[in-house]
Each structure stands twice: as C-alpha cells, then as structure tokens.
C-alpha positions in Angstrom: -14.7 -10.3 -29.0 -11.1 -9.3 -28.7 -9.7 -7.8 -25.5 -8.7 -3.9 -25.1 -4.8 -3.9 -25.2 -4.8 -1.5 -22.2 -7.4 -3.5 -20.0 -5.0 -6.9 -20.9 -1.8 -5.2 -20.2 -2.9 -4.1 -16.5 -4.7 -8.0 -16.5 -1.5 -9.2 -16.9 0.5 -7.1 -14.4 -2.3 -7.3 -12.1 -1.8 -11.3 -12.3 2.0 -11.4 -11.8 1.2 -10.6 -8.2 4.0 -7.9 -8.5 6.4 -8.8 -10.6 6.7 -6.4 -13.5 5.8 -7.1 -16.7 8.3 -6.9 -19.9 7.2 -5.1 -23.1 8.1 -8.5 -25.1 5.8 -10.3 -22.8 3.0 -8.4 -23.4 3.1 -8.1 -26.8 3.3 -12.0 -26.6 0.5 -12.3 -24.8 -1.5 -10.0 -27.0 -0.5 -12.1 -30.3 -2.7 -14.4 -28.8 -5.6 -12.4 -28.7 -4.6 -10.8 -32.5 -3.5 -8.3 -30.9 -0.8 -6.2 -33.1 2.9 -4.9 -31.7 2.0 -1.2 -32.7 -1.1 -1.0 -30.5 0.4 -3.0 -27.7 3.4 -0.2 -27.5 0.7 2.3 -28.0 -1.2 1.1 -25.2 1.9 0.8 -22.8 2.8 4.2 -23.3 -0.7 5.7 -23.1 -1.0 3.7 -19.9 2.5 4.9 -18.5 1.6 8.5 -19.3 -1.7 7.9 -17.0 0.1 6.9 -14.3 -1.8 3.5 -14.3 1.9 1.5 -14.6 4.9 2.9 -14.0 8.8 1.9 -15.7 10.7 -0.3 -13.5 13.4 -0.6 -15.9 14.3 -0.4 -19.4 11.0 -2.0 -21.2 9.5 -3.3 -18.4 7.1 -2.3 -16.2 4.8 -2.5 -13.5 1.3 -0.7 -12.0 1.5 2.4 -11.8 -0.1 4.8 -8.4 -3.0 5.6 -10.4 -3.9 1.3 -10.1 -2.1 0.7 -7.0 -5.1 0.8 -4.9 -7.6 -0.5 -6.9 -5.3 -3.5 -7.6 -4.6 -3.9 -4.2 -8.4 -4.2 -3.3 -8.8 -7.0 -6.6 -5.8 -8.9 -5.8 -7.8 -9.3 -2.2 -10.8 -11.6 -3.9 -8.3 -15.2 -2.7 -8.7 -13.6 1.0 -12.5 -12.0 1.0 -13.5 -15.6 2.8 -11.4 -14.4 5.4 -12.6 -11.1 5.9 -16.6 -12.2 6.2 -18.4 -12.8 9.9 -21.3 -13.2 10.6 -24.3 -11.2 9.9 -26.5 -9.5 13.5 -28.9 -8.2 11.0 -27.1 -4.8 11.0 -26.7 -2.3 7.7 -23.6 -0.4 6.8 -24.9 3.0 4.6 -23.6 5.4 2.5 -25.1 8.7 1.9 -24.1 10.1 -0.9 -27.2 12.3 -1.4 -25.4 16.0 -1.6 -22.6 14.9 -3.8 -21.9 16.5 -6.9 -22.8 14.7 -10.1 -21.7 16.4 -12.8 -18.1 15.8 -12.4 -18.4 12.7 -15.0 -14.8 10.7 -13.5 -15.3 11.7 -10.2 -18.5 9.4 -10.5 -17.4 6.7 -12.4 -14.9 6.4 -10.0 -17.9 6.3 -6.8 -20.0 3.7 -8.2 -16.9 1.7 -8.6 -16.2 2.1 -5.2 -19.8 1.2 -4.1 -19.9 -1.6 -6.4 -17.0 -3.5 -5.1 -17.9 -3.4 -1.6 -21.2 -4.8 -2.8 -23.8 -2.0 -1.7 -27.0 -0.9 -3.1 -29.5 2.2 -3.6 -31.9 1.9 -1.1 -33.5 5.1 -1.6 -32.3 8.2 -3.3 -28.1 8.2 -2.7 -28.4 6.2 0.3 -26.7 2.9 -0.3 -26.6 0.4 1.7 -25.1 -3.2 2.5 -24.9 -6.1 5.5 -22.8 -5.1 8.5 -21.1 -8.7 7.6 -17.3 -7.4 7.4 -14.5 -8.2 8.9 -13.3 -4.8 10.8 -16.9 -3.4 10.5 -18.1 0.2 9.4 -14.2 1.6 9.7 -12.7 -0.8 7.9 -15.8 -0.2 5.1 -15.1 3.8 5.2 -11.3 2.9 4.4 -12.0 1.1 1.6 -15.0 3.1 -0.1 -12.2 6.0 0.6 -8.9 4.4 -0.4 -11.1 3.2 -3.6 -12.0 6.2 -4.8 -15.3 7.9 -2.6 -15.7 11.6 -2.3 -14.1 12.5 1.3 -17.4 14.1 1.9 -20.1 10.8 1.7 -21.6 9.9 5.3 -20.3 6.1 6.1 -22.4 5.0 9.0 -23.8 2.1 10.5 -27.4 1.8 10.6 -30.0 -0.9 13.0 -34.0 -0.4 13.5 -34.7 0.0 10.0 -38.9 -0.5 9.5 -40.5 -3.0 8.1 -41.0 -2.0 4.8 -37.5 0.0 4.4 -35.6 -4.2 5.7 -37.6 -6.1 3.2 -36.5 -3.9 0.3 -33.0 -3.5 1.5 -33.0 -7.2 1.6 -34.4 -8.1 -2.2 -32.0 -5.3 -3.2 -29.7 -8.6 -4.3 -31.1 -11.7 -6.1 -29.3 -14.4 -3.8 -31.1 -17.2 -6.0 -29.4 -15.2 -9.5 -25.7 -15.3 -7.7 -25.6 -18.4 -6.2 -27.0 -20.2 -9.9 -23.2 -18.1 -11.2 -21.7 -19.8 -8.3 -22.6 -22.8 -8.9 -22.3 -22.5 -13.3 -18.9 -21.0 -13.4 -18.0 -23.4 -11.0 -18.8 -25.9 -13.3 -17.4 -24.2 -16.1 -14.0 -24.2 -14.9 -14.4 -27.7 -13.2 -15.1 -28.8 -16.9 -11.6 -26.5 -18.7 -9.5 -28.2 -15.7 -10.2 -31.1 -16.2 -9.1 -31.1 -20.3 -6.5 -28.9 -20.1 -3.5 -30.6 -19.7 -5.1 -31.5 -23.5 -4.7 -28.4 -25.4 -2.2 -26.6 -27.1 -0.5 -24.0 -24.9 -1.1 -21.3 -26.7 -5.1 -22.7 -27.1 -4.5 -23.0 -23.0 -3.4 -19.5 -22.1 -6.0 -17.9 -23.8 -8.7 -20.1 -22.9 -7.4 -19.8 -19.2 -7.1 -15.5 -19.2 -10.6 -15.6 -20.9 -12.0 -18.0 -17.9 -10.0 -16.7 -15.7 -11.0 -13.3 -16.1 -14.6 -13.2 -15.5 -14.4 -15.7 -12.6 -12.0 -13.2 -11.2 -14.2 -10.6 -11.8 -17.1 -11.7 -9.9 -15.3 -12.3 -6.6 -13.9 -8.7 -6.9 -17.8 -7.2 -7.7 -18.9 -10.3 -5.5 -21.0 -8.7 -2.4 -19.9 -11.3 0.1 -23.5 -11.6 1.3 -24.4 -13.4 4.7 -26.9 -15.9 4.9 -29.6 -16.0 4.1 -29.5 -13.4 1.7 -26.9 -16.0 -0.7 -25.8 -19.8 -0.5 -22.0 -19.2 1.5 -21.1 -23.3 1.1 -21.4 -22.5 -2.9 -19.8 -19.1 -2.4 -16.7 -21.2 -0.9 -17.0 -23.9 -3.0 -16.4 -21.1 -6.0 -13.8 -19.6 -4.4 -11.6 -22.9 -4.0 -12.4 -23.5 -7.5 -10.9 -19.9 -9.0 -7.9 -20.7 -6.6 -7.3 -24.3 -8.4 -8.4 -22.5 -11.8 -6.2 -19.3 -11.1 -2.9 -21.7 -10.1 -3.0 -23.6 -13.2 -3.5 -20.6 -15.3 -0.8 -19.3 -13.4 1.7 -22.1 -14.6 0.9 -21.9 -18.0 1.3 -18.4 -18.7 4.9 -19.2 -16.7 5.6 -21.3 -19.7 4.4 -18.9 -22.2 6.4 -16.2 -20.9 9.6 -18.5 -20.5 12.1 -17.5 -22.9 11.4 -20.7 -25.1 8.0 -21.3 -24.5 7.1 -17.3 -25.8 9.4 -18.0 -28.7 7.2 -20.8 -29.6 3.9 -19.0 -29.0 4.9 -16.0 -31.1 5.7 -17.5 -34.1 2.6 -19.5 -34.1 0.5 -16.9 -32.9 1.7 -14.3 -35.3 1.7 -16.9 -38.0 -2.2 -16.8 -37.4 -2.8 -13.0 -37.0 
C-alpha cells in the first residue's frame, strides 16, 4: 500500500529529530514508495498552508506550530518506560459527558489525545486509565490539554470504585493480546535486523520505514499498563528492540539522503516507477 505523501513527509520530519528536511530528500524518499514528485510538492505546499510544517530556509522544512505538541509527544516513545511508576490501584479519569460532539475536528483531536495517553471509556463520557504515570494526575492533565483535550474537560484521580466498576475498568484492555503483540512485533524486528546488511539500500530504507513506523506507532499509542494488566517485561524487551531497530534505520536513511546515496537511489527508484 502506497503511503499518503503528507503522512510520509511528517513521519520523515519526526524521524529527523529536529533536523530540517529538504524538498529534494522528501522527493527521493517518496520515490521509494512510488509517489511522484508533483504529489510531493503539492503535499509540501498543503502541509505548509495548514501550519503542520514551515520553511526553515529555501527548499527546507521543519515541523510547524500546528504539529509541534503532537510531535513532542510522539518523540517521547523512547523514554516512555522512564515515565512509568508503581501502580497503587488508583485511576485517572476524564469526564467528557458535557462536551459538544458536533465539532468533528475537535472531537477527533480529543479522541486522539485520550488514545495517546491510554484512556478507555468506562461509562458514557467517562474515560479512565491506571494512575501509574510519573507526575500523576497533574502531569497527565497537562499532556492531555497540550494534545488537544478541551480545557472544560475534568481530569481527576479516582479511588474506591465499586467492585463491578473496578472489574470493568480492569477489563477495558486485553492484556494478553497486548503482550502477544509485543512478542510478535519484537520477533519481526529481530528477524529483519538479522538480514538487514544483505539488503540493497533502497529496499532496506523502504522496509525499515514501514516496519519501524508500525512499531513506533504501537508504542506511541501504547497504554503503558502496569502489572498485572500487562506483561511489563515483554513491553520493555520490545522497546529495547525498537530502539536498536530505530538506530539501524536512521543509519540507513542517513546513507540514503547523503549526496551520493540519494543520487544512486533516486535514479534506481525513479527508473522503476
């Protein structure tokens, strides 16, 4: 499946760790996925108009103001485990029952914020997650608002659920499925890493991007559940593998976007599309 050029460009900028992305590099990278140069240039113009990217110098771009907060939270996957603390059994809740649903853009932004911090709906308009993140409710509230949760939404700590609600809250996440996904994705990444050095540069770049994107997205939206709701050791093993995969992937893409590497891949990729 061919990636959307807007999404691909944003992901390239996120992976650049603050370094600017040139239009030339964006075109070369998108060519690996069969995306035409004109489509890339149109995507750059539209992303710029939407404030998602902004020009740093002629022909180079960086993350724009309308994507800055999400970009900051997305990059935080590398240190996610350091933001987890021992769970006392308490919960953090967000009450959205009185918020308007007619604003579709606002609703999408709200839903994304709640998903990125691992909240699930317990009762209508009431979302919860375990209170096991460093900084507690104050830090979670701040992050939610930065990610687009309505300022009118109440964010608060909860203890003392009745037995029925406590059981339902704990069942909102399927810990077995989540743990199995850690194992399966880690094995996929390890298998790819074992053969990466034998791949052609353009193939390695394309595959590392697709596999890495799936792995990092799963971590960005991971609820960071405590024991006993999920297997914390398997999650940590998965994170360690993604960190190594990300290091290798960055090296591959640095080779790709070096003057000689980009020239070689440009010609090969464009010849096949």
